[in-house]
N, C-alpha and C positions, 0 to 999 in steps of 0.2 A: 526193323527187326520185330519178330513176334507177331507177324500178320499172316502167318500160314502160307508164305510163298513156297517154301520147300514142299509142303504137303500138297499144294496145288500142282506143282510140277510132277510130283510122284504119282498123283492120281491120273494126270494126263498120260503119263508114261504107261500106266497099267491098262488104260482103255484104248490105247493106240495099237494097231495091228503090227507095226514095226517101230520100235522106239529104243532109244539109248538115254540113260540118265547119268549125268556126270556133274562134278562140281568144279567151278572155275579155279578154286584154290589149289586143287590137286591135279589140274590138267595142264599139260604142256602142249606146244604146237604139234609135236609128234603124236601125242595122245589124242589130239583132235583129228589129225589128218592120217598119217601113217608113219610107222617106225621101221627102220631097217634092222632086221634081226639076223644074227649069224647062226647058221644051222650047225649045231654041235655034233651032228652025225654026218656020215657020208664024207663029202668033199669040203665041208665047211663053207658052203656058198651063202651069200646074203639073200634074204627074202624080205618082202614087205609085209608088215603086220598092220591090218586096217585099224584106223582110229575111230573115234566116236562118230564123226560126221560121215565117214564111209560106211560104217556099220548101219547107220540110220538111213541109208539110201532108200528113197521112196517111202520114207516114214517121217519120224520126228525126233529131233535131238533136244533133250531138255537139259539146259545148263544152269545150274544153281550157282549163285554168288559169282556171276560173270565179272563183276567189278573187282574181284580179288585176283584175277589173272594179270600177269605183267603184260606190258604193251607188246613185246615181241611175240609172245604166245597168242595174244588176242588178234594179231594181224593175220594169223592163219585162217580166221573166220572170213576175211574179206573176199577172197576168190570163191569160197564155197557159197557165200550168200549172193554173190553177184553172178557167177557163171555156173553154179551148181556142180562144180568139180574142183578137185585139188590137184596141184602139180607137185610131184615129188622128185627130187634129185639127190639121192643119198647112196653111199657105198657103191658107186658105179651104176646105180639103177635110176633110169629116167622113166617116169610113168605119169600118166594122167588118170586119176581115179574118180569115178562118179560119186557125187555127194548131193543127190537130188532130194534133199530133206528140208522140212520146215524146221525152224529153230525157235524154241520157246525158252526165253532166258529170264532170270530174276536177279535183281541187284538191289543193294541198299543205297539210299541217298547219302550224299556227302555228310550231312549233319545228323544222320540217324533217322529223321522223320521228314516226310515231304511237307513243304509249305505250299498251300494252295494258291498263294498270291505271287509265287515265283514260277516262271516257266519250267516245266518238268525237265527238259534237256539240260538246263543250267544246274540242276541239282544232282545229276548223275555223273560220276567220275569216269567217264569214258569219252573217247574222241568222237567228234561229230561225224567223221567219216564212217564209223561203225554204226552209230545210232541211226544215220540216214538210211541204212540198209534194212532196218526193221520196218515192216508195214505199219505196225501199231505199237505205241508205247503208252502204258497207263500207270499212273501212280496208285498205290494202295494206301489210303489214309487210315490212320488209327485214331478215330475220334470217339470219345466217351459217349455211349448211348445206352441208357439204362436197360431197355428191353432186350437189345442185342447182347449186352454184357451178361444179363441174367441167363439168357438161353445158352450162351457159350459156357458160362460157369457151371450150369446144371449139366450140360453135356459132358464136360471134362470130369466133374465129380462123379457122374454116373459110371463113366468108364473105369474110374479108380475103385468105385464102390462095388461094381459088378463086372470085373474084367472078363468073365466068361459069358457075358450076356450076348445071346445070339439074336435078340429082338431088334437091335439097332440096324435098320436096313435103309439104304439110300432110296430115293424116289424111283430110280431106274437101276436094275441090277447091272453091275459092271460087265458081266458076260454079254448081256443084251446090247449094251452100248458098244462094246468091242466088235460084235458081229455086225451091228448096224453101220458103224464107221468103215469096217472092212468092205462091206458090200458096196457102200457109196463110193469109196475110193476106187474099187476095182471095176465097177460096172456103169457108173454115171459119168457121162461126158457132156455137160450142158453146153448148148450153143447160144450165142448172143444174138438177139433179134436186131432188126434195123432200128426200132424205137429205143431199145436199150443202148445201142451203139451211139445214137444221137444224144441221149440223156447223159451218159457218162462223159462223152466228148465235151458237151456244153459245160458240165460241172467242172471238168479239168481246166478248160480254157478260162472260165470265170475265176477259178481258184488261183491260177497263175497270175491273172491280172490284178488280183486284190491281195496277194501274199506279201508279207513283210520280210525283213532281213532275218528275223529270228527263226522262221520256219521256211526253208527253201523248198519250193515246189518244182519237182523235176519229173521226167517220165517214169522214174521209180514209183512215184506216188500214183500215177495213172495205172501202172501195172498192179499196184496194191489194191486199188478200187476194183479193178477187173477180177482179181483173185477173190476178193470179198464177195462180189456179186455171184461168182461161180460157186463159191462155198455155200452161199445162201440157197442156191438152187439144189446143190448136192444134198444138203440137209433134208430138203423136201423130196429127195429122190426124183427130181425133175430133170428132164433132158433139155429144158429150155430155160434160159435166164430171163425172167420177166422184169417189168418195170418196178414191181414191188421189191424184187431182189436187189435191183440197182439202188432203189431208194433206201433200203435197209443198209446197204454198204456205204452209201453217201452219208447217212445219218451217223453211223459208227465212226466214219472218218472225220466228220465235222466235230464229233465229241473229242476225238483225239487231238486234232489241231487246235481246238479251243482251249486245251490244257497245256499246249506246247508253248 
């Protein structure tokens, strides 16, 4: 708590071309997928009202406090994360809705703060079947650091001291970031070269051979590394995934599994 997770999700939501922000505590399975709603006018037929994951199709769904959801509601995320679609059978309506969205979620650890000496997944109160569907999971540590604490305290005090101050600007304007991300998503389709193909395959095979029981390595992890490599190329607006992109993806993934 108090590590700005909610602010991070809110910021990502604002700079994404298509996004939905919701909280786990107030979200039900119907709110995530689709709800059957009776039409009060006309013949009183039932219709489907899209939930957060469907509304975020081709975009990103930001879910805060995902650990506060009950297990039954959280299970609605499984097919969406695995198959990129949700199946609905309600009020005589059977439908399959597209939910091709990324999911960025935030949760609090079981004991309030993460312990760097305990595997991350053991400190999150969520089933491993759901955790394994996330490409990356990173803990946010809250360690005292004088310089960082001073900067944060000064920033918060300045906001209270000068609430109308317009001089506080981010390094990159949000509008620019939004346009950049939109262009990259709509126009850049990077291709994997033969060298990158071999590099990623070798890393995955080696990872499988050396993995332990605490972190299961499956084809899901291979797909995650491919997505990270392609994302690195998209950030550069490149139509080709280079070995540097693959190396960057592998480095990020190694950092993740090193904490798991």
